[in-house]
N, C-alpha and C positions, 0 to 999 in steps of 0.2 A: 841431235837435233836427227827428227826422225825422215827420211828420205822422199821427194815429194810422190805423190800417186800419179803418174802420167801412162793413159791407157788409151791416149789419143790416136797416137801411130798402129797403124795396123800390121798383119805379119805379111801382108801381100806387098808393101813397102821393101821389103827385103827377100831378093828370091831365094835364099838359103830358108827362109821361115815361109815362103808363099805355098797356101794352100788353098784348096775350094771346100770351104767350109759346111754347104749341103751335101757334095757328096762324099765327106769326111762320117758326117754324122750317118748316111745313109749305109755306108760298110759297116762304121762302128756297132751298129744297132743287128747287119746282118752278122758280125762276129761273134756279139753275144749270143745270138739264136743257134749259131751254127757251135760254138764251145760250148755253152752252158745246156740248152735243149737235147739238142742232135745230138753229139757226142756223148755228153755224160748223163742227157736223161733228167737235168733241173729243171725243175718249172717256176723256180721262187728264186727272188735275188734277196739276201742278206746285205744292206748299205749300212756303214757306220756315217750317218749324216752330219758333218760338223756347223753348217753355216759356211760354209767357205767356198770358193768356185770349184775346186776339184772334185767335191763330195757329190756339189750340187750336179754338175753336167754328169758327173757317170750316174746320180739318180734319174735325171730327165731321161739317158740313154736306156737304162735300164726297165722304165715305165714304158716306153715303146717297144722295148725289144721282148720285156715278158707281158706287159699288160699293166695297169696300174692295182690292180686287186693282188697282181703278185709281187708285188714289191713290198719288202719291210724293211722300213727305213728305222735307224735307233740311234737316237739323241743320247750321247754319254757323256754329259756334264762332269767336269770336277770341280770342286767347291770355290777354286780362284776364276772358272771359266765365267764366260760376262754374259750377261740377260742378251746382249745385244746378238753374241751367235745364235742362241735356242732361236729367238726370233728371226734370224735370217734364215733358219733352218727349215721352219716354219712356212717363211712366204715362200719358200720353194715347193715344198711338199704338199701346202695346199692346193692350189693349183691343177696338180700333178694326179690328188686322187688317189695316193700309194696311203695306205700305213704307215703309221710312226708309233713311236713308245718310247719314253724317256726312262732311262737307267742312271741313275747316279751313280758314279763310279768312286765317289768320295771315300766310301768306305774301303774298300780293295784297296785304293792308293794309301790311303795314311796307316791301314794294318800294316801294307809291306814298310812304309814307312819309320813306323813304332816299333817294329820287329827288328831294324839293324840297321835304316837308313834315315836316323835325325840329322844328318848331318848333309844331307844331301843338296846341290844345288838345283839351279832351274834346270838344269841339261839331263840331271840323273830324274827329276820328278817329272820331266816330258817323257823319259823314256820309260818310267813305269806307268803313268797315264798310258801309254800307246800300247803297250802291251798289255796293259789292264782292259782297255778296247777291243783290241783283237780276241783275248781272252769271251768276251761276252758275245761278241760277232758269233765266232765260232759254235759257240754254246748253243746261242739261239738259233744258226743254221744246224743244227741237230734237232733240236725243238722241234722247226717248224719244217725240218725237210726241204732247205734250201742251199743254195751256193753262194757264201761268202764273194763280194764280189772290190776288188781294189781299186783305187781313187788316187795312185801316186803319177805323178807325170814327168816327161824326159827330164824337164832341166832339174828338178830335186833330185832324181835318179841319178845322174851324173855328178851334181853337186854334193850328192851322199847326205843329201837333209831330209833323212828319216830314219826312225828305228828300225833298226836290223829283227827281222823274225818279228815285225808289229805291225808296220805299213806296208810293206812288202810282203805280207805271208797268206792274203787271200789267194787261189790258184789262177783267177781272171781277171786280169787288168785292161779295161779298156784304152786308158790313156796313157800307158806306160812309152808310147811313141811318139808323143805330142809335147814339144817346149810348150812352157805356162804360158806366154804368149798366145799361141794356138789353142789352149785350151781356152782364154778367154775368147778368141774369134770365134768360135763353135759356141759357147755360152749364147753368145748373142743370136744367133740363127735357132737355139732350141728355147729363147724365150727368159733365161733365166732371170730374175728382176736385176736391175740397174744398182742397186744398193750392196747385192753380193757382188755384184762384177767389180764395182771401183773401189770396195774397201781395201786396204792393204792386207794383203796373205798375212797371218800371225798364226803361233803354234796357240795364243788366248792364256798363259798362263802369267804373262806379267802385265800389266797396264803400259799401252805406250810401245811395244816390243813389237817388230814384223821381221820378216824373213828376209825383208832386202837390206834392212839396218845388220841383220846378222851378216847376210854374205859380203857386206861394204860394195855393192853395186845392185842396180834396178834389175828385174825382172827382163824389162825390153832390151837393157845394153847389152846383158849377160847373155840373153835367146841369140844375141847376134854374133856375138865373139863365140859363143859355147857349137854355135850349127856349123860355123868355119871350123874352129879345132878338131871338132868329132868327126869333121868329112879330110882331115889329112891336111889342112894347110900349117906350116909350120908358123912359127910364132912370129919371126921378122915378116911373114907376109898379110900376115893379119894386121899388123900395127902399120904396113905399105896401106891399108885399106882407110887410114883415119883414126884409127884406135889406141888409146892411150895405152901405152907397156904395162902401166900399174895396174889397169882393168884387165888386158889380157893373162898378167900374172894371177890374178885373182882367181880366173877360171880355170888356167891348164893348174894351178895348186890344188883347188877343192877334186877337181877330175881325177886327180892321180893321188890323193890323200884318200879318196874313195874307191878305187877300186876292187876293193876286197869285197865290199858289201854287195857290188852285184853279181857276185855269185854264191852258188850254193857252198857249204860248207867243204872244207879240202878234204878229201878221201886218198890215204894211203892205197895205190891201186895195187893189186895182188890179180889183177885178170883181164881179159878182154870184153868182160861185162860189166865192168866198173861205172856204175849210174854216173851221168851227167859229165862221162869223159870218155866212152866210146859208145854208153847204151844212151843216145843225146833224145830221145822222140817217144818217150812211152806214151804221151795224149796218142799220138798217133798208130802205134802197134795194136797189130790184131791177132789176137791167138787162134790156135784152130777150134777152139769153144765157143768162141766170140767173134764169128766173122763180120 
């Protein structure tokens, strides 16, 4: 049985999740302008708009940062995707006045499946879909001379609930330090349609599947535990605050089991210029020929 959708509780009710939504929105818009336009000279944003809350919020932020005419949102359905997801994506895009284009990835995915993955389960199909979408977005970024913008939130990143080198592949991500419940909060500030805010997050491959069913815990409860865990509170302290041990275990296990996904590929270090080991800030680096 699907977990009930509860979106009434706001992050402000929990001190570990409290944010000032309008201040966050303003900061993220400035972040996009600084990282994309000023540092990289990229004036167009390329986004995969799924109809879910994360891509909706990212698209709305990009429209403010780049201007609607410089935002290109791609709707990338697979043959198992629901029409409702496309409808929700359009409900986000139309009021923003951005460019939209539908590119069906079914041929790409099915070609991969037919070439040697006929026995693929839902997880493998989902991974192929995610990587196919990333391929399309990067190709369109080359065609349009724009920058792909990531949409993954902090909860998914800590839970490992994304496809490596797919959802996390865009070089810029405005939502990566926001828990899922905080994304919902700024969605209200941005005026995202209610049906997008209130619907259960899903990979949209199997009817009735939801993220929270896969987790075994709701985002609302999971974020409260996760924010304490990653802030350094030991398991016993979290439990003493009224959380069930079984719920705390779900969160801790997910964070520990997905640690490897939050890092670049492990490189055998041979020098003191090993990328991401010593040479940590390539974006901020300014050579003598590019002051």
